[in-house]
N, C-alpha and C positions, 0 to 999 in steps of 0.2 A: 343422423346423429349430429348433435351440435359439436363445434370445435372445442376440444378440451385443452386445458392449459397444463403444461408440465415444465419442469426445469430442463435445461440442456443437460447432456451427460456430464457428470461431475468430473470424469476423467479428462474432458475437453478443456476444463478450466483449472485443472491441477488442484482439486479440492477432494478431501476424503469424505467430508460430511455433506449430505444433500441440503442440509439446512443453511449452509453457507454458499450455496449456488444462487446468484441473483439474476441470472439470464434465463429466459423462457422460450426464445425462438429467434429465428433469423430469416430475413428475405433478401435475395439478391437484388441489387439495383444495377444501374448501368456501370460497366467497367468493374473496377475494384472498389466499388462502393456498396455498402450493406446497411440494412436497417434491422436492428435487433430489438427485441422487446425484453422487459425484465420487470422485477418487482422487488421492492425493499419491504421488509416487515415493519410493522409499527413498533414492535418492541424487540430490540436487539441488545445483547449483553455488552457489546463493545461499541457499536456504530450508532449510538443515540447521544444527544446532548445530555448534559448533566441534569437538566430539568425534565428530560423525557419529551420535550415538545418538538424536537427537530432531528433530522438525520445528521449524522456527523459528516463533515466534508471528506474525511478519509474514507467513507463508504463510497464516494465518487471515485477516489483513486483505486480502490479495490475492484470496483466495477469496470473501470478502464483496463485494469490488468487482466481481469477475467475475459473481457471482450477480445484482447489481444491474443490470449491463448486459444480461445474458442475459434476465432477465424483462422488462426494459423493451422489448426488441425482440420477443422471442418470445411474450410474453403480454399486454403492454400496447399493442402495435401501433405502438410508436415506430419510424419507418422507419430503415433503415440510412442512414448519412450524417449523421444528427443528431449533434451534440456534446453531451457531458455535463459538468456542473459537479458535483463532489462537495463539498458544503458541509461535511460532517463525517463522521467515521468513528470509531466507538467499539467496542472489543472487550475482552473478558475471556477469557483462556484458562486451562485447568487443566493445568499443565505436566506433571503425572504421566500425563496421557492423550495427550500429544504424542510418546510414545516411538515409535521406529521398530522394527517387528518384522521377521520373516523374509520377509514379503511386502509389497507396496505397500499403503498405508493407504487402505482403502475407507471412505467416510463418507457420512452422510445429512445433508443441510442443509435445515432447515425454515425457510421465509421467510413472513412476514406483511407484506403491503403495506398502507399506510394513508396518510391525509391527502393523497390525490392531488388535483392541481389540473389544469385543462384550459385550453388555448388552442385554441378552436374544438373540434374533435373529437379532438385529440391531447393526450395527457398531457404536461404541461409541468413538473410537480414531483411527487415522490413520496418517501415515507418507508418504510424497510424495517427489520424486526426479524429477526435471524438467530439460529439455533441449530444447532450442529454436534454430531452423535453418531457414535461408532464403536463397533460391537459393543455398543450400548446405553448406553455411558458418555458423559457429557457432556464434550465437548472444549472448546467455546467458545460464547459468545453475544455479540451485539453489535447495533448500530444504525447506520444511515447515512441521509443525506438528499441527494437528487439533484435537479438541474434538467436538462431536455432543451431543446436550442436548435436550431432549424431551420438548415440550412446557409446560407441567404441572410442570416439575422439574424447568425449567427456571423461570416460573412465581413465584414459591415458593422462589427461590434463590434471585430474583430481585424485590420482592413485594415492592411497594411504590416508586420505583425509578421514577423520572420525565422523561418524553419523550422529545425528541429534539424539537418538535413543541409546547411544553408547554411554555406559555409566561413567566413562573416563572424562567426559565433557559435560558442561562447558567450564571455562576458566572463570571462577567467581571469587576466589580467595576464601580464607577461613572465617572471615568476620563480616560477611555480607549483611548490610543493614540498609535496605532500600528506602527511598524517599517515602514520605507519608503520601497517601493517595491524594489528599486535598492539595498538596504542594505541587502536583504535576497535573492537576485538572482531571482526576479520575475519582470514581467512587470506590472501587475495589482495590485492595492491596494486590491481588493476583494480576491486575493489569499494569502495575508499576514496572517500568523497564530501566530505571536509573537508580544508581547508588551514589551518594554524595562523596566528594573528596574534600581535600583541604582548600581547594579553589572553588569559590561560589559559582563560577561560570564553567565548571568542568565536572563531568560525571563519568562513572563507569557504567557501561551498558551491560545490564544484568537481567535480561527478561527471563520469565519462567518458561523453561523449555517444554513443559507439559501444558502450556496454555492451549485451550481447545481451538482458538481462532488464529493466534499468531503463528502457531505451529500445528496446523491442521494435518500435515503429512510430514513424513520423514525427509531428511535432507542433510547435506554436509556443510551448510553455511547458513548464516542468518538471512531470512527472507528480506526482500526490499521493504515490504510493508512494516516489518519490525523497525527498520531504520527510519521510516517516515514517522512512525509513532514515537521513537526516541527523540526525533527533532521537535515534534510538537510538544512533548513533555518538557523538553529543555526550555522551550519558549514560555511555557506556562510557569515554570519556577521563577521566572523574572518578574512576574506580576502577581504571584500568589499573595493573598487568597483570592484575587480576581482570576479570571480565566481568559486566555487568549484562544480564540477560535480560528484555525487555519483556513480561512476562506479561499486562499490560493497558495500554491506552493510550486516551486520549480527545483527539481531534485535531479542531480547527476550521480550515478553510481560508477565509481572509478574502478573498483575491483571487488572480489568476493570478500564479505565480512566473515572471517573464520570463527569457528565455534570454540577452538581450544586456545585462543590467545585473547588477551584483554583488548577491548575496543573502547576508546576514550571519546566521549561526546562533548563538544565544546562550542560555546556561543562565541562567534568571532565578530559579529557586527549587530548592532541594534540601532534602529532609527524610528522616530515617531513620524507618523503620516497625519494627514487631515482627517477630521471626523473620527477621532479616537482610534485610528488604525495604527498598528505597529508592524514593522518589518524586522525579522530576526534571520540572521544567517548562522547556520549550525553545520559544523564539520565533524565527521567521525573519523578517527585515526587508529590505525593498528600498526605497530612497529615503526612509528614515526611517519607513516605514509597515509594519505587521505583515502578513505574507503567510500565515503559519500559526502556530498555538499548539498544542503537543502536551504532554500530561501523561502521563508514563510511570511505571509502578510495576512492580517486579520484584525478584527475589533477586539478590544479588551473590555470585558464586561463583568459585572458582579457574579460571584459564584451562585 
């Protein structure tokens, strides 16, 4: 029988939909180093460029997140049911190697795990370094740091928090009027995550809680990928009708972004780089405290 290709179990990457699983296999290397395989579809409703010719850099971020979850469960022995805190996620992509070809994009993802800490016999914290290649060409590299929390501890920490599918959340206000898709670098109104305020550099974070990708499974807080998307959309508003592509980003997650309280997204720094690159620092705040900080750099191009 020839070797057949399947995705890894969706439960290992904390996804409900098989269509959103990008990893296909894993091979142990020396020590805590692993080589994973994966595939990105040619057409994706969220992770394609506006012209449909390239994969979106945030697909790299999502792939890194999935790799962290998968290795934690499949290779580090962290049981299913544990919750994860992603403290930071940093990536750099090479946009010329994100082009979409005539076939789905097969890639190889090398991961090195380091600085693991234990609670008893179970890993409680770990750091990962990622590198993605396709056909021998470097596509992206990055790092991330995670904590794993046992269900009983998580339930104690998060007791009483409303779930995403609870009709009492989120906080959106009675007169929600999101940004136009073109103003935030998106095609579809369903993908818009920001609502304008009286301040042109400050928005209310108002994602659609029924979005099939942003909210693929239930939870009691806004996922990190939603916060990354909010940062990208904030950067795009500064250059509309042009689009800023987040070729690289360094994001720190300071605390949970709660569902039932307003989260304000604010651009705090802008700088122009060489070769039409722009760097934007975005901060999300709830109750006056920082929830996340993301610094994005990328080219500004016509829509």
